[in-house]
C-alpha angles and dihedrals in degrees: 000000000000143000131204130225118203118195142144144150108320090351117124111241112254126192120204124196128193110299092028126124127192123199115197138179141094093314108356095161088071095058108017122116124262111279094018121131109237125216117188108205113228123241096008120177114246092250093060111109120248086239115029100164151346128223117207124191127199129172091275110019144041114209129193119205114191118209102157123113090229120076126239136200117231119200127181104206111195123353104044115128108266092011135292119343132200124198137165116236122203137179112313096016120136119196132182108224122230122241113265129026120355126179124204119196115195098208113240087346098145127082088243090058093251123128117268112229126212120181117209118189115193105203116196112205120221126218114287116258096217142336114289143156115293121147091330142067124306112267095017103153091205094057109102117222113251114236143201117204107263115254092009120134092257091049091056092045090051090050092053092043093050098040095107090054094043092053093048093250093122091144086071104137096231142005115261117279123241090260092050090050091051092049093049093049091048091051093049101038104026088226124064101190106220096324092124083083109077091215090063092053089051090049090053091049090054090055091047091050092049091052096041098045105024122225098298102056103030106141091210087069099033102045129063125239092258088069096051094125091050088050092055091048091050092049092050093049094044094047090053092045094053092042100241080152127012140202087257089058090051092049090050095055092043090054090049091049092054095045118093112259 
């Protein structure tokens, strides 16, 4: 089963689960179907259609249907079979997205005449390691453990975020800052994606929260901005409780960091 994370410059991060459908464009709420999530793209040029595309997620696939008059370039960046691909999508096209990172460029879609970028991450979940708490009661043997793909960007961010809890130092006065998270990921992985930008750390935290809490108890949607630090603390504690990352994971990356490369 998979879920999809939609993000981009100035675009609020959106997470889609199987059965979800996202309509996006200049004013998709005016023309989207009943029950669709609607994402209004910021700074659109006047010629951009009110609805340029819809993204549909099932348990096994993520499908993009393009209905805008303007063309877009779709690139799968890492995990496509045979390597990255780049195609142009035009009105009426339907494309199945590759697992991993995809980038959609709405050509000349901004008011400035620049391309408008939308990042679509197709995250394939692996089998749960053991029963855990996720949207149910503690100890419920039927509650599947939530997962982050191992060695993904979000997995490393969760590991850095939860490190105080995983090492038993849960009296640590505060969760790690964005800069501390970046530095830890860089030390473990040797490559920190784009986490030098605080917005990208926050995007990863939103994904972690969505997986750890589920849609009904996500503190990003239930707490106000004044409680942002409390939100980060709650995400770190919850992610450790439901074993999104474990002490064994931390030991693994520490061993790899100390080993000669």
